[in-house]
C-alpha positions in Angstrom: 6.7 115.7 -120.0 9.7 113.9 -121.4 11.0 114.2 -125.0 8.8 111.2 -125.9 5.6 113.0 -124.6 5.5 110.8 -121.6 5.3 111.9 -118.0 8.4 112.1 -115.9 8.2 111.0 -112.3 8.2 114.6 -111.2 5.1 115.3 -113.3 2.9 112.7 -111.7 0.3 113.1 -108.9 -2.0 110.6 -107.2 -5.3 110.4 -109.0 -4.0 111.1 -112.5 -5.7 108.7 -114.9 -5.6 107.6 -118.5 -7.3 105.0 -120.7 -6.6 103.0 -123.8 -9.1 100.9 -125.7 -8.7 98.0 -128.2 -11.1 95.7 -129.9 -9.9 92.1 -129.5 -10.1 90.5 -133.0 -9.9 86.9 -134.3 -6.5 87.8 -135.7 -5.3 89.0 -132.3 -6.3 85.7 -130.7 -4.6 83.6 -133.4 -1.4 85.6 -133.4 -1.3 85.6 -129.5 -1.8 81.8 -129.6 1.1 81.4 -132.0 3.4 83.9 -130.3 2.8 82.6 -126.7 2.3 78.9 -127.5 -1.0 79.0 -125.6 -3.2 76.9 -127.8 -5.9 76.1 -125.2 -9.0 75.0 -126.9 -11.1 77.5 -124.9 -9.5 80.2 -127.1 -9.4 78.4 -130.5 -12.1 75.7 -130.8 -15.7 77.0 -130.8 -17.2 73.5 -130.4 -15.1 72.7 -127.4 -15.7 76.2 -125.9 -19.5 75.8 -126.3 -19.4 72.9 -123.7 -17.6 75.1 -121.1 -19.2 77.4 -118.5 -18.3 80.3 -120.9 -20.6 78.9 -123.7 -18.2 80.0 -126.4 -14.6 81.0 -127.1 -12.8 83.6 -125.0 -9.7 85.6 -125.5 -6.5 84.7 -123.6 -6.4 86.5 -120.3 -2.8 87.7 -120.9 -3.8 89.1 -124.3 -6.5 91.1 -122.6 -4.0 92.2 -119.9 -1.8 93.5 -122.7 -4.2 96.4 -123.1 -3.0 97.6 -119.7 0.6 97.6 -121.0 -0.6 99.7 -123.9 -2.2 102.2 -121.5 1.0 102.4 -119.4 3.4 102.7 -122.4 1.3 105.0 -124.5 -0.5 107.2 -122.0 0.4 107.1 -118.3 3.2 107.4 -117.4 3.8 106.9 -121.2 6.8 106.4 -123.4 10.0 105.5 -121.7 8.3 103.8 -118.7 9.7 100.5 -117.5 7.1 97.9 -116.3 8.3 96.3 -113.1 5.4 94.2 -111.9 1.7 93.6 -112.3 -0.9 91.8 -110.1 -4.0 90.7 -112.1 -7.4 89.4 -111.0 -9.4 88.0 -113.9 -13.1 88.8 -113.3 -14.9 87.9 -116.5 -14.4 86.6 -120.0 -13.5 88.7 -123.1 -14.8 87.4 -126.4 -13.7 88.0 -129.9 -15.1 91.3 -131.0 -15.2 92.8 -127.5 -13.6 96.2 -127.0 -11.5 96.3 -123.9 -10.8 99.6 -122.1 -7.8 99.6 -119.8 -7.7 102.5 -117.3 -4.6 103.2 -115.2 -4.7 105.5 -112.1 -1.7 106.8 -110.2 -2.1 105.4 -106.6 1.2 106.1 -105.0 4.5 107.8 -105.7 7.6 106.1 -104.2 10.0 109.0 -104.2 13.0 107.2 -102.8 13.3 105.0 -105.9 11.2 107.0 -108.3 8.7 104.3 -108.7 4.9 104.5 -109.1 2.1 102.2 -108.2 -0.9 102.2 -110.5 -4.4 100.9 -110.1 -5.2 98.9 -113.3 -8.7 98.0 -114.5 -10.0 96.5 -117.8 -13.6 96.8 -118.7 -15.9 95.7 -121.5 -18.7 98.1 -121.5 -19.6 98.6 -117.8 -18.3 95.1 -116.8 -14.9 94.7 -115.1 -13.0 91.9 -116.7 -9.6 92.5 -115.0 -8.4 94.5 -112.0 -5.1 94.8 -110.3 -2.2 97.0 -109.7 1.2 97.7 -111.4 4.6 98.9 -110.3 6.4 101.0 -112.9 9.5 103.1 -113.3 8.8 106.2 -115.3 11.4 108.5 -116.8 12.8 111.2 -114.5 14.4 114.6 -115.0 16.8 113.7 -112.2 19.9 111.6 -113.0 20.7 108.3 -111.3 
């Protein structure tokens, strides 16, 4: 572990897993809309959203994906990790009040550059709402 209680590259093994959960609130959706500029009516206007295939408002996909970032930064590999890339596949809607659980699993260690690939999955209950994979650079006990 590093001084910030995160895992150094040398501590990681394929199969290691961690999760982080967050309930997506009305305030989260409004703040994300303001911060990102994404004011799509599907997120903000219930009357409009009722007429869509979702039959109601849904959270921004990228807001939901942010829970993955929290799992990576806070849990595995943890503090000090640099996020290098993320592939996302949106599988289902997240609604205000839903609790999203992001689970990250170490898939592969790339020793030559001290990089790690992670499987990333977000669920609401037993339903997968996002899956994908991330490339990160954790801290390392080695210099350079």
